[in-house]
C-alpha positions as CSV (number, residue, x, y, z in Angstrom):
1,M,-13.6,8.0,-34.7
2,G,-17.4,8.4,-35.3
3,V,-18.3,6.6,-32.2
4,E,-20.3,8.2,-29.3
5,F,-21.2,6.6,-25.8
6,P,-24.0,8.0,-23.9
7,A,-23.6,9.7,-20.6
8,Q,-26.2,7.4,-19.1
9,A,-25.2,4.0,-17.8
10,R,-26.8,1.1,-16.3
11,E,-26.3,1.8,-12.5
12,T,-24.8,-2.0,-11.7
13,P,-22.3,-2.8,-9.4
14,L,-18.9,-4.3,-10.0
15,S,-19.3,-7.9,-11.4
16,S,-16.0,-9.1,-9.8
17,G,-15.8,-10.5,-6.2
18,R,-19.7,-10.9,-5.8
19,D,-19.3,-14.6,-4.8
20,K,-17.0,-16.5,-2.4
21,L,-16.0,-20.1,-1.5
22,P,-14.7,-21.5,1.5
23,A,-10.9,-22.4,1.3
24,L,-8.3,-23.8,3.5
25,A,-4.5,-22.8,4.3
26,L,-2.0,-25.5,3.0
27,D,1.2,-26.3,4.4
28,N,3.9,-24.7,2.0
29,T,7.0,-22.7,2.0
30,V,7.3,-19.5,0.3
31,L,9.5,-20.0,-2.7
32,E,10.0,-16.7,-3.9
33,V,8.8,-13.0,-3.3
34,N,8.9,-10.3,-6.0
35,P,11.9,-8.0,-4.9
36,A,10.3,-5.5,-7.1
37,F,7.8,-5.0,-3.9
38,D,10.3,-4.9,-1.2
39,G,9.1,-3.0,1.8
40,T,5.8,-2.2,-0.2
41,L,3.5,-5.1,0.3
42,P,0.4,-5.2,2.2
43,F,1.2,-8.9,3.3
44,D,3.9,-10.3,5.7
45,L,5.8,-12.7,2.8
46,R,9.5,-14.1,3.4
47,E,11.2,-16.4,1.6
48,G,11.9,-19.9,3.1
49,T,9.2,-19.2,5.7
50,R,5.5,-20.8,5.9
51,G,3.2,-18.6,4.1
52,D,-0.4,-17.8,5.5
53,L,-1.7,-16.8,2.6
54,A,-1.5,-20.2,0.3
55,L,-5.3,-20.8,0.3
56,F,-6.6,-23.6,-1.8
57,F,-10.5,-24.2,-2.3
58,G,-12.2,-26.7,0.1
59,E,-13.9,-26.7,3.4
60,E,-13.1,-28.0,6.7
61,N,-14.3,-27.9,10.1
62,G,-13.1,-24.8,11.9
63,S,-12.1,-22.9,8.8
64,D,-13.4,-19.5,8.4
65,K,-11.4,-18.4,5.1
66,E,-12.9,-17.6,1.9
67,L,-11.6,-16.9,-1.5
68,G,-13.5,-14.7,-4.3
69,V,-14.8,-16.7,-7.5
70,R,-15.5,-15.5,-11.0
71,E,-16.9,-16.8,-14.3
72,F,-14.0,-18.6,-16.7
73,H,-11.8,-18.7,-13.8
74,W,-11.4,-22.1,-13.0
75,R,-8.3,-22.5,-11.0
76,S,-7.7,-19.4,-9.6
77,G,-9.6,-17.2,-6.6
78,D,-9.5,-13.5,-5.6
79,L,-8.0,-12.8,-2.2
80,G,-9.6,-9.3,-2.3
81,K,-8.7,-5.6,-3.2
82,V,-5.8,-3.2,-1.5
83,I,-4.2,-0.4,-2.9
84,F,-0.4,-0.7,-3.0
85,R,2.6,0.0,-5.3
86,D,5.8,-1.4,-6.4
87,T,9.4,0.0,-5.5
88,A,9.1,2.5,-8.6
89,G,5.8,3.6,-8.0
90,R,3.2,1.5,-10.2
91,K,-0.3,1.1,-8.7
92,Y,-1.9,-2.1,-8.1
93,R,-5.3,-3.2,-6.5
94,D,-6.7,-6.5,-7.3
95,V,-4.7,-9.6,-5.7
96,D,-5.5,-13.2,-6.5
97,L,-4.3,-16.7,-6.2
98,K,-3.6,-19.0,-9.0
99,G,-3.2,-22.9,-8.8
100,C,-6.0,-22.9,-6.0
101,G,-8.1,-25.7,-6.9
102,Y,-10.6,-27.0,-9.7
103,L,-13.8,-24.7,-10.0
104,R,-16.9,-26.2,-12.0
105,Q,-17.9,-23.4,-14.8
106,T,-21.6,-23.3,-14.3
107,G,-22.3,-19.6,-14.2
108,V,-22.7,-20.1,-10.5
109,E,-19.0,-21.3,-9.6
110,S,-18.8,-24.3,-7.3
111,I,-15.9,-26.3,-5.8
112,H,-15.3,-29.5,-8.3
113,N,-15.2,-32.8,-6.7
114,P,-12.4,-33.6,-6.7
115,Q,-10.4,-30.4,-5.8
116,W,-7.8,-31.2,-8.3
117,E,-7.3,-34.0,-10.9
118,Q,-5.0,-35.0,-13.8
119,D,-6.0,-33.6,-17.3
120,T,-6.7,-36.5,-19.1
121,T,-8.6,-34.5,-22.0
122,S,-6.1,-32.1,-23.5
123,G,-3.2,-33.1,-21.4
124,Y,-1.9,-29.4,-21.5
125,Y,-2.5,-28.5,-17.7
126,G,-0.9,-31.5,-16.4
127,Y,-3.3,-31.5,-13.5
128,L,-6.7,-29.4,-13.6
129,G,-7.0,-27.0,-10.5
130,L,-3.2,-27.1,-10.1
131,L,-0.4,-24.8,-11.4
132,D,3.3,-26.3,-11.9
133,K,6.3,-24.6,-10.5
134,D,8.2,-24.0,-13.9
135,R,4.9,-22.4,-15.4
136,A,4.7,-20.0,-12.4
137,Q,8.3,-19.2,-12.5
138,N,7.8,-18.5,-16.3
139,D,5.1,-16.4,-15.9
140,S,7.0,-14.3,-13.0
141,Y,10.1,-13.7,-15.1
142,V,7.9,-12.7,-18.4
143,S,5.8,-10.5,-16.6
144,E,8.9,-8.8,-14.9
145,L,10.4,-8.4,-18.4
146,L,7.4,-7.0,-20.0
147,T,7.0,-4.5,-17.1
148,A,10.4,-3.3,-17.3
149,N,9.6,-2.9,-21.2
150,G,6.8,-0.5,-20.9
151,V,4.4,-3.6,-21.2
152,R,1.1,-3.4,-19.2
153,T,0.7,-6.8,-17.6
154,H,0.0,-8.4,-13.9
155,R,3.0,-8.9,-11.2
156,S,3.8,-12.2,-9.7
157,L,3.9,-11.2,-6.1
158,A,5.0,-14.6,-4.4
159,I,5.3,-18.3,-5.2
160,F,4.2,-20.8,-2.3
161,E,5.8,-24.4,-3.0
162,L,3.0,-26.6,-1.6
163,K,3.7,-29.5,0.9
164,E,0.6,-31.0,0.8
165,L,-3.0,-31.1,-1.1
166,P,-6.3,-31.9,-0.1
167,V,-7.8,-35.2,-1.1
168,S,-11.5,-36.0,-0.7
169,G,-12.1,-39.1,1.0
170,G,-16.2,-39.4,1.2
171,E,-17.7,-36.8,3.3
172,T,-14.2,-35.7,4.8
173,L,-11.2,-33.9,3.3
174,K,-7.8,-35.1,4.2
175,R,-4.7,-33.3,3.8
176,V,-2.2,-35.6,1.9
177,P,1.8,-34.7,1.9
178,I,3.3,-34.6,-1.7
179,P,5.5,-37.4,-1.1
180,E,2.7,-39.7,-0.5
181,L,0.7,-38.5,-3.5
182,R,3.7,-39.5,-5.7
183,E,4.0,-42.8,-4.1
184,Q,0.2,-43.4,-4.5
185,G,0.9,-42.6,-8.3
186,L,-1.8,-39.7,-7.8
187,L,0.8,-36.9,-8.7
188,D,3.6,-37.1,-11.0
189,E,7.4,-36.9,-10.0
190,K,8.1,-34.3,-12.3
191,Y,5.3,-32.1,-11.1
192,K,5.6,-29.6,-8.6
193,P,2.4,-27.7,-7.3
194,V,2.4,-24.4,-6.3
195,I,0.3,-21.5,-5.7
196,Q,1.0,-18.1,-6.8
197,M,-0.2,-14.8,-5.8
198,R,-0.6,-12.1,-8.5
199,A,-1.3,-8.5,-8.6
200,F,-3.6,-6.5,-11.0
201,G,-4.8,-3.2,-11.6
202,T,-8.3,-4.8,-12.2
203,K,-8.3,-8.5,-12.6
204,T,-11.7,-8.3,-14.6
205,R,-11.0,-9.4,-18.3
206,L,-12.9,-8.5,-21.6
207,G,-14.2,-12.0,-21.7
208,E,-15.9,-11.6,-18.7
209,P,-19.7,-10.7,-18.1
210,A,-18.9,-7.2,-17.5
211,T,-20.8,-4.0,-16.3
212,A,-20.9,-0.6,-17.3
213,A,-19.8,-0.2,-13.7
214,D,-16.8,-2.4,-14.5
215,F,-15.5,-0.4,-17.5
216,D,-15.8,3.0,-15.5
217,D,-14.0,1.1,-12.9
218,A,-11.3,0.4,-15.1
219,I,-11.2,4.0,-16.5
220,S,-10.6,5.2,-13.1
221,L,-8.1,3.0,-12.2
222,I,-6.2,3.9,-15.4
223,R,-6.6,7.8,-14.7
224,S,-5.4,7.4,-11.3
225,E,-2.1,5.8,-12.5
226,G,-1.3,9.3,-14.2
227,G,0.3,10.0,-17.2
228,T,-1.4,9.8,-20.5
229,S,-4.8,8.4,-19.5
230,P,-8.6,8.4,-21.0
231,A,-11.1,10.9,-19.8
232,T,-14.1,9.7,-21.5
233,R,-15.2,6.7,-22.6
234,L,-14.5,7.2,-26.3
235,E,-11.0,8.2,-25.5
236,Y,-10.7,4.6,-23.2
237,L,-11.4,2.9,-26.6
238,D,-8.7,5.1,-28.2
239,W,-6.2,4.3,-25.4
240,F,-7.0,0.7,-25.3
241,I,-6.3,0.2,-29.0
242,E,-3.2,1.8,-28.8
243,T,-2.0,0.2,-25.7
244,L,-2.6,-3.1,-26.8
245,G,-0.7,-2.6,-30.0
246,T,2.1,-1.2,-28.1
247,G,1.9,-4.3,-25.7
248,I,1.9,-6.8,-28.1
249,G,4.2,-5.2,-30.4
250,R,7.1,-5.1,-27.6
251,M,6.5,-8.2,-26.2
252,H,7.3,-9.8,-30.1
253,K,10.3,-7.4,-30.4
254,L,11.7,-8.9,-27.1
255,G,11.3,-12.4,-28.6
256,Y,8.2,-13.5,-26.7
257,V,5.0,-14.8,-28.0
258,H,1.9,-15.4,-25.6
259,R,0.3,-18.4,-27.7
260,Y,-3.2,-18.3,-26.2
261,L,-4.0,-14.4,-26.4
262,T,-7.8,-13.9,-26.3
263,E,-10.3,-11.5,-24.8
264,R,-9.7,-13.7,-21.6
265,N,-6.2,-12.9,-21.4
266,V,-6.4,-9.2,-21.5
267,T,-7.9,-6.9,-18.5
268,L,-10.2,-4.1,-18.9
269,D,-7.1,-1.8,-18.2
270,C,-5.5,-3.5,-20.9
271,R,-3.0,-5.8,-19.2
272,I,-1.7,-8.9,-21.3
273,V,-2.1,-11.6,-18.6
274,D,-1.5,-15.1,-18.0
275,L,2.0,-15.5,-19.2
276,D,3.0,-18.9,-18.0
277,A,2.7,-20.6,-21.5
278,A,4.7,-17.7,-23.1
279,K,7.7,-18.8,-25.2
280,K,10.9,-17.0,-26.5
281,A,12.4,-17.4,-30.1
282,G,15.0,-20.1,-29.9
283,D,13.0,-22.2,-27.3
284,M,10.8,-23.7,-30.4
285,P,11.0,-24.1,-34.0
286,E,11.4,-21.1,-35.6
287,G,8.3,-21.8,-38.0
288,E,6.3,-22.5,-35.0
289,W,7.2,-19.3,-33.1
290,E,6.3,-17.2,-36.3
291,E,2.8,-18.9,-36.8
292,A,2.5,-18.3,-32.8
293,R,3.3,-14.7,-33.6
294,R,0.5,-14.4,-36.1
295,R,-2.1,-15.9,-33.9
296,D,-0.8,-13.3,-31.3
297,V,-2.0,-10.7,-33.4
298,A,-4.5,-12.4,-35.8
299,H,-5.0,-11.6,-39.5
300,K,-8.6,-11.5,-40.9
301,R,-9.4,-15.0,-41.0
302,H,-8.7,-15.4,-37.4
303,K,-11.2,-14.5,-34.4
304,R,-8.8,-14.1,-31.7
305,G,-5.6,-12.7,-31.2
306,G,-4.9,-9.0,-30.9
307,R,-7.3,-8.2,-33.9
308,G,-9.9,-10.4,-32.2
309,V,-9.5,-8.6,-29.0
310,V,-9.9,-5.1,-31.0
311,A,-13.3,-6.5,-32.2
312,Y,-14.3,-7.8,-28.7
313,V,-13.4,-4.6,-26.5
314,A,-15.4,-2.5,-29.2
315,A,-18.5,-4.7,-29.1
316,E,-18.6,-4.9,-25.5
317,L,-18.4,-0.9,-25.1
318,G,-21.2,-0.6,-27.7
319,R,-23.3,-3.2,-25.8
320,T,-22.9,-1.9,-22.5
321,F,-23.2,1.8,-23.2
322,R,-25.7,1.3,-25.8
323,A,-23.3,3.0,-28.6
324,D,-23.7,1.9,-32.5
325,I,-20.0,1.2,-33.6
326,G,-20.3,0.9,-37.4
327,Y,-18.3,-1.2,-40.0
328,L,-16.3,1.9,-40.9
329,A,-15.4,2.6,-37.1
330,I,-14.2,-1.0,-36.6
331,E,-12.0,-1.3,-39.6
332,E,-10.5,2.2,-38.4
333,L,-9.6,0.4,-35.0
334,Y,-8.1,-2.2,-36.8
335,R,-5.8,-0.2,-38.7
336,R,-4.9,1.8,-35.6
337,F,-4.1,-1.3,-34.0
338,E,-1.9,-2.8,-36.9
339,D,0.0,0.6,-37.4
340,V,0.9,0.5,-33.6
341,Y,2.1,-2.7,-33.7
342,V,4.2,-2.8,-36.7
343,K,5.9,0.5,-35.3
344,E,6.6,-1.1,-32.0
345,S,7.6,-4.7,-33.1
346,G,9.3,-4.3,-36.3
347,F,7.5,-7.0,-37.7
348,P,5.2,-6.9,-40.8
349,F,1.4,-7.4,-39.9
350,P,0.1,-10.8,-41.1
351,G,-1.9,-10.3,-44.3
352,A,-5.1,-11.9,-44.9
């Protein structure tokens, strides 16, 4: 495609998992465990019991637990890296928790005080730092549907229904039962806070500050999965464009739209993630669904969506490996993405 990546790359460590913050284990009930990982999980998770891994950002005396933090991930924390597979043999490594507290996004992440609060600005999230049960279960359902149809995405391993939340009281941290929070008017009756455990290949997103080592790590993970996989960085770019077009196309063919597809919702191993807001045709007015489909792929006037992700990954690879990806090469990548999307989805590509 007229693009070459130099063999030499900056010798930089993986950016992910470099910082950690204290966490505490909250009382909970394991609401669901993904049966696709029956007997393969490296964790002891049983539905209807108390889970040991429902961790929430916060510090209290005697607690030695921690969660990893990343830039632009304001309500999730990394549990760690461990190789395991689902019952079909699909490979995963990075495991995180979502809905585990509110982080300040300052470049050096820190725990926000309070650890969670009502979203009075956009109202979209309900509560900053928390995750609602309905959204977590929607994410779990859609990710399984996409996986079954050959779309690369994350997997929901388990959902912990919380019985308490931490509340700051001066210099101390109190654990307050959910019913008491509702009585005090601090938590809406309809909002059911949960913590979702998720599995990825690499969790690192295109929208994070990524190093050469992060990209090489993603390529190594993809190659370790077998099948058709990139052997070089140039092949990786070609593979990424085709995989992205296939993933978005099949998602739309199944009747679902992501609604917030950007470089921050696509991992370096090309998994479409964060599906808690995904909606199916029929669950929203036809005109709104079509507009959401257009935003997912993005025509030329849009900066995001799949087309924006294509431009982003090309620019990031060029920056990271000091390669010049010219205008004609970018246009070729766009055409490749559009052709694959149309073939997989059956929808026309939105015009300019």
